[in-house]
N, C-alpha and C positions, 0 to 999 in steps of 0.2 A: 626925670626920675627913672631909676632902673629897678626898683623894688619888684620882687617876684611874688606870685600867688602863694607859693609854699611859705615864703617868709611872713606873709600876712596871716596865713593859717597858724603858724607858730605863735605869732603875737597873740592871736585870739585865745589860744589855749593858755598861754601865760596870764592873759588878762582875766580869764575865767577863774583860774585857781589863785592868782596873785601869789604864787609860790613857785619858784624855779624848780625845786626838787620834784614836786608833784607833776608839773607840766612836762618836765624832761621824761619822767616815768611814763606818762601817757603817750608821749610822742616817740618813746623808745630811742632817744638820742642822748648823748652826754650832756651834763649840765653846762660845762664850759662852752660847748658848741652852741647851745641854745642861748646862753648869755651873750655870746659873740654876735649871734644873729639879731637879737634885740637891740644891742648897742649900735650895730650897723644901721638898723632901721631908724633909730632915733637920730643918728648922725645925719642920715639922708633927709629926714624931715626937718632937721634943724631945731628940734625941741625935745626934751625928755618926755616920756610917756608915763613913767613911774617915779614915785618918790622912794628913795632907798634909805632905810633906817635900820641900823643894827642887823644887817644881813636879811632884813625883811623887805618886801617890795609892796607898794600900794599904787593903784592907778591914781594919777593926778587928774585935774580937770581936762587937760589936753587928751590924756589917755582914755578917759571916760567917753569923750566925744568920738575919738578915733575908733574905739572898740565898737560902739554902737553902729557907726556908719559902715566900717569894714566888715563887721559880722553880718549886717544886712546884705552887703554886696556879695559876700561869699555865699550866703544862703541863696541869693538870686542866681548866682552862677551855677550852684549845685542843682537848683530847681530847674534851670534851663537845660542842663546836661541830662537830668532825669527826663524832662519833657521830650527831648529829642530821642532819648533812649527808649521811650514808650512806643516809638514807632516799630520797635522789634516785637516779636511774638512773646518772648519770655519776660515776665515782670522782673524788674530789677531796680535798685536804687538804694538810698540810705535813709534810715529812720533814726532820729535821735530821741530817745525816750527817757524822761526824768521820772524816777521812781521815788516818790515821797511817802507811799503807803502800799500795803499788800505785797511787800517785797518777797514774802515766803512763796507767793505764786510764781515768781519770775523764772525759776529754773524750768519747770514744766511748761510754762507759757512760752518761753524762748524756744524750747525744743520743738513744740508743736507748730509755732510760727515758721521756724526754719525748715521743718519738714514740708510745709505747704509751699513756702516761697523761698527756696534755697538761694536765689540770687538777690534777695533783698536783705541788705545788711542792717541788723538791729543793734544800735549802740545804746547801751544802758548806762545810766548815771544816777547817783543819789545825791549829787552835790548841787547846791543852789547858792549862787553868790549874793543875790539880792532878789526879793520877791518881784519887784517892779521890773526886773530885767530877765526873769526866767524864761520868757518865750523867745529871747534872743539865743538862748542856749539849748533849746529843744523844739521838737516838732510836736510832741505829745507829752502829757504828764499824767501819771497816776497819783492822785492826791485824795485827801480826806477832808470832809467839811469842817472838822474841828481844828484843822491846821492851815487852812488856805482860804482866803477870800477871793472869789473870782474877780478878774479884772475886766474892764469894759472891752467888749469884742471877743471875749473868750467863750467858747461853747463848752458846757460842762454836762457830760453824760453820766448819770448814775449807773454803776455796773454791779455793785453788790453792797450789802449791809453787813456789818460785823458788830457783835456785842463786845462789851468790856467785861473782863473777869477779874477776880481778886487773885493775885499770884502770891503764894507763900512757899517757904521751904517745906519739904516733905516731913521734917520733924517739928514743924510749927504746931501749936495747940489747935489751930483751925484746919489743919491739913486733911483731917478725916471727913470734913463736911462735904456734902454733895451739892449744897446750895447755901446761900447766906444772904442776910440783910447787911448791907454795908455798915450800918451803925454798930453791928456787933464787933467790928474790927477797930472801933474808935480808940480803944486803950493801947493799941500796939503801934510801934514806930513805923513810919513809912519811908520808902525810898522813892525819889522822884526822878523822872528823866529830865530832858532839857526844857519841857513845858510844865513847870511846877504849877503854874496857875490852873491848868486843866485838872490836875489831881485835887487841888484845893477846891475847885468848883464842884467836882463830883462829891467830895466829902461834905461840903456845905449843903449840898442838895439832900444828903442823907441826914443832916442835922448836927454835924459836928465839924470842928476845925482839926485837921490832921496834924500830928506831931511828925514833921518831916525832918529826919535827922541827917539825910544825905541827898544830894541831887547831883547829877552829872549828865553830860551830853555825849558821853562815849558809850556805845552799846556794849562793848566788852567789859568795861568797868561796872556798868549798870547791872549786867548779868552776874558778874562776880559778887557784887554786894548782895544780890538776891540769893546766890548759891551758898554764901556763907552765913545766911540768916541774919544779916544786918538789919533788914526791915522787910515789910511787905509792900505791895504796890498794886495799882490798877492798870491793866494793860489791855490793848485790843486783842481779842481772841485769835483772829486769823493772822494779822501782821506779826505779832510777837509770840503769842501763846503756843503756836504750832512749831516754833523753832527753839524754844527754851529747853535746857537740859532736863533730863528725867527727874532730877531731884527738886524741880520746881513744880508745884501743884497749882492748877488753875481751877478756881471755884466759881461756878456761875453766880451772878448777882441777881437776886429776885426782887430786891428793892434797894434803891431805885434801879429800874432797868435802864442801862446806859448803852446807847448804840451810836454808830457813826456811819456815814455813807461814803464808800470809796467811789471815786469818779474818774473818768477819762476827760482830760481838758485839752483844748487846742485853740489856737488863735484863728478866728474866722477871717481876719484881715489879710492873712498870708495865703497865697496860692497853695492849694493842696495838690501834691504830685499824685500820679497814679499809684505809686507805692504807698503813699499816705492814705489814700482811699481804701486800698486793700487792707492796710493795717487797721484802720478804723472799723471796717466791716468785720475783720477777723476778731477784733476785741468784742464787738457786739455779739458775735456768734459764740465765742469762747465762754463769755460770762453770762450768756443768755439775757443780755440787756435790752431794754425797750428803747426804740429810737426816739430822739428828741424832736418834736415838731417845730 
């Protein structure tokens, strides 16, 4: 076989997205060139790795197996290169960080980390293909306890706690409130994000079932619905409240008090590079987190 490492890296990106357009954009190559590379790889293996339907692609069983094994192999190669590189004085390497919560912190966090470790490349992503495979796609993950169940072998370090608030348009009848009991909002329509069950749970905890008139998994659409007064919503104060436009008002909830914990997660079964250790220590310092015993 003559397959090359770059060819395998290309395959892993396509497998991660299962979308040629997104993969080509991430790799900064043309889509025809990427398609040609994948077809050549399948020809060399003697089996297709993707099912192709109506211009969409999906990993088949062979592709799933190949992706898991090849991605582990590439991670091992990258870890080995980093380990050898650690013999030099200046810390360097690559850190893949999956951001599923506290995304509003990322610009300042990224800048602060880069200023301290300019030769460590921090790759940020908010894409997760499947929860049971996410540690194949990243070294660390920022996640919240309301949206992620820790997997066996994962270390979960709490780094901060954020409250939920009631978000309403500035012209809404509740907009002038400085605090509120959630039950007082029961008569108004709600807009839900992709986790509708969370919104329902919070409202049931307050003693009512919400009238959800819209739900979406697109942040831009979700924000537009709020901005046009379609409905109100319950949102995490730090992750979303700090980045919403000024015409959305966030009202603190005093009953029930709703909170979630943002954590840093990583797979303890994988060798942690020196760059990884520096990144973990930096996170602990930046967020003033307590070490996990």
